[in-house]
N, C-alpha and C positions, 0 to 999 in steps of 0.2 A: 542805232546804238545809243543815241541821245535819249530816246524815249525809255530805253531799258535802264539807263542810269537814273532817270527821274523816278521810275517805278521802284528801283532798289532803294533810292534815297528816301522815298515816301514810306516804304515798308519799314526801313531801319530807323526812321526818325532822325536822319542826319542830312547834311547838305550833299549836293552832287560832288563838290570838291572833296569832301571827306570820303565819299565812295571811291573816287579816283585814287586818292592817296592810299586807302585801304587795299585796293586792288593792286596797287604798285608796291605794296609792302613798306610804305613809308613808316619810319620809326616815330613820326609825329602823331600817329594814330594810336590811341590807347587800346590795349588788348581786348577789353570788353566791347569797345566800339567796333573794332575789326570783326569780332565774333558776330555782332549784330548784322554787320554787312554780309558776312559769309552765310549767315542763316537766312537772310533775305534772298540771296542768290539761290540757295537750296529750295526755298519755298516757291520762288518764281520760276524754277526750272532752268536757271541759267548756270553755266559751268563755272566752277571756282577757278581762279588763276592757277597756272601750272604748279607753282611752288606749294599750293595748298591741296593739290589733288589727293595726296596720300592721307590727309586728315579725314576722319570720319565725320559725316554730317550729323547734326543733332536730331535729324528726322528719324523716327522709329515707325516702321510699318506695323500696323495692327490688322492682321488678315483674318477674316471670318467668312464662313461659307455663305451665310445669309443673315438677314436681320429679322426674319419671320419667327424663328425660335427665340422666345424671350430671354433665355439664358445667355445667348450670344451678346446682345446689347448690354446685359448686366456685366459680363466679363469685360467687354470693350470699355465701358464707362469706368470700371475699377482700374483697369490697366492705364487708360488715358490720364486719369487723375494722378496716379502715382508717377507717371512719366513727367507730367507738368511740374510736379513738386521737385523733380531733379533737374529741371531746366531743359528737358527733352521735349520734342514736338511730335505728338502722335499723328500718324497719317492713316485714317481708316480706309481699308480696302475690302470690298465685299463683292462677290459675284453678282452680276446684273443680268436681267432678262434679255438684254441685247447682245450678250455673248462676251462681256468682259470677264476674264477668268483670272485665277491665281497666276498663271503664266504671264499674262499681260501686266499684272501689278508688279511681279518680281522684276521683269525687264525694266519697268519704269523706276522702281526703287533702286535697282543697281545703277541706273543712269544718274541717280542723285547721290551716289556714293553713300548710301544709307548707313546709319549708325548701327542698326540692328532690326530684327523682325520678331514679333510675337505672333505665332499662329494659334488661333483659338478654334478648336473643333476641326482642324484640318492640319496640313503640313506641306512642306515644299514638295513632298512626293506627289501631291495632287496636281502640281503644276507641270510635272513631267521631268524626265531625266536631264534634259538640257539645262533647265532652270535650276534644278537641284544641284547639278554639278557646278554651275556658275557660282552659286552661293558658297559652296564648299571651297572652290578655287579662290574666291575673294575673301574667304575666312570671315564671312559676315556673322556676327553674334546672333544666335537663334535660340528661342525658347518655344517649346510646344506645350500648349495647354489643352488637355483632353484630346490628343490627336486621334484621328479616325483610323490610322493604320500603324503598322510597325515602323519604328524609326531608330534602328540600331545606331548608336553613336551620337544621339542627339539628347539635349537636356529636355526632360519632360516633367510637367506638373500635371498630375491626374487625380481625379476623385477615385476613391477605392470602390470600384464597381461591384466587385465580389461581395464586399462587406455590406454594401447597400442592399443587395439581393437577400443576403442572409438576414438582415434586420427585418425586411418586409415579410419574408417567409416565416420567421420566428413569430412575428406579430399575428399573421393570419392563421397559422396553425394553432397558436395559443388560444385564439377565440373560437376554434372549432373547424376551420376549413381543412379538408383533406384533398380536394381536387383543385389545386392551385395552378393556374396557367401562367406562362411567361411570354410577354410580348416585347420583342426587341427589334433592333434595326436589321438591315440586310446582312447576309453572310459575308464575312470578310471585314466587317466593321469591328475593330479591335475592342472598344468598350463593350459592345454587345457580346462578343465572344467571351469576355471575362465574366459577364453576367451569366451567360449560359453555363460556364464551367462551375460557377458557384451554385447555380440551381441544381445541376447534376450532383454535385458533391453533397448538397443538403439531403437529397432523397436517398443517395447511396448510404449516408450515415444512418438513415432511418430504415435501411434495408428494403426500400421500395424498388421494385423491379423497373428497369429502364422502359420496358414496354408499357408501363403504367403512366410514367411522367413524360416520355418523349412526345406522345400525341398532343400534349398540352403546351407545346412550344410553338410560337408563331413568329414569323419574320415579316417586317413591313418597312416601307419607306417612312422616314420621319415626317409624317403629316397627319392631319386629323382624319382624312379619308382612309389613309393606310391603316391607322389604328382602328377605325370603325370596322373596316372589312375583316381584318384579322381577328378582332375581338368576337365578332359574330361566329366565326368558325370555332374559336376556343370554347365559347359557351355551348355551342351545339355538340361539342365533344365532351361536355360534362363539367367544365370548369365553373366553380362557384365563386372564384375570385381570380383576379389577374394582376400580376406584378408587371409593370410597364417600364421600359427602358428610358423614358423621358416623360415630362409632363404633357408634351404635345401628343404623344401616343396615348397617354392616359385619358386626355380629354376626348380623343377620338374613340377610345374604348367605351367610354360612357355613352357616347352617341350611338355606337353600335349596339350596346346592351338595350338602349331605349328603342332602337329599331325593331328589336325582338319583342317589344311590349313588356319588357322587364324593368325593374327599378334598381338603382344604385343608391344605397348599399343593401336594400332589403333582399333582393334576389342575387345580386352579384356585387362583390366588393372589388374596388380598384385602387391600386397604389401607383404613384408616379416616381419620377426621379428628376431632381433639379431644385424644386421649390422656387420656380421662377415667379415673376411678378403676377399678382392677382390670383394665385392659386387658392388663397384664403377666401376669395370673393366669388369663385365659380359655384355652380349648383350641381351637386353638393360640394362644399369645400374639400379640396383634395388632400388626402393622406399621401405624403411624398417624402423622399429622402432629400434633405437639403444639402447642397454643395456649399462648402465654406468659401464663397467667392472671394471675400476680402483677404483671407489668409493665403489662398492660392495665388491671388494677384500679387501680394507682397513677395511671395517666394519667386514668382516668375520675374518680377522686376529686379529683385536682388540677384538672381542668376544672370540676367541679361547685363546688368551694369558691371558685374564682376568680369564677364567676358569682354565688355567694352574697355575695361581698365587693364586688360591683358592677364587677368588672373585665370588660373586653371579651374574649371568647373566640371565635376564628374558627369559624364554623359550617361545618365541612367534615369530611371523613373522614380519620382517622389510622390507617394500616394498620400492623399488626405482623406481622413474618415468623414463620412457623411452622418447626418442625424435624421432619424425617422421622426417626422412631424405628424402626429395623429390628428386627423380631422374627420369630417363627416362621410367620406367615401368608403369607409370600411366598417363592418360590424360583424356580429356573429352570423353564421349561415342560417338561412331560413329553415325552420324545422320541416322535415319530410312529413307529408300528409300520409296518414295510415291508409293502406289499400283496402 
């Protein structure tokens, strides 16, 4: 216990005596100092004294599926910066190759009487029913950013997937593409389902029969290799351009097109979704729909802090419009050679 007091004192920047007085609820300890001590306990994984157990910790979980997709670190950085400005401490939680999952993190966060959780690209549903029920029972403030599945009754901040697809399709058909493919994530992935619905609505409005556009829809895991494999099939089915559900899939699609000995954009145009870091520097620079990361992060933190303050927040989805950024991966279709 002596060593623990030293650790808490060092972290909080106070003496061991001050730590003892803070833990004992002494009125001689200023509220700000006591809060520093309590925050030190939270960070070091030590329990707060019983009289403070009902107080929410200033620790905020920031849960992401992985750090390989560049848009996830972008959101995590934006969220963390805004939490820091409000005196809250972000705790980054991401799945690891050795089996640490969302469920593990939720159990850990609940043990620290966490102040709230922001899920990015995932949700408590990914952790399992037990952890999800525990979060609801404890009434932990939660905000979901671009969740991968349905989450009725949760506060959600999402990019407008359908509008992004419409923007890409409008651009590609305007420059002459008639055989446009759609490359999205696995079946059951909610943002991909929204993109597919918009894709279908676009062609229905143009009175294109479903048997003409349905073969040009491909599903893949969100990875370079998944995008490459699916893109090859779409091109072999006649697609002269491909709208992708993420920048990662788009980069994979470009790789797949090149495996066929074709060029992007001369033979096949490709668009992405996210406008994640370095998309302006890839070869060719990627035409993609930019998510408004800063505005979405603002909305997420505002909704989270309102819940933490006991205010009612509507449990529905707030959609943010994306912006199509035109770069070098799209062009007019290659003229057909005369037979």
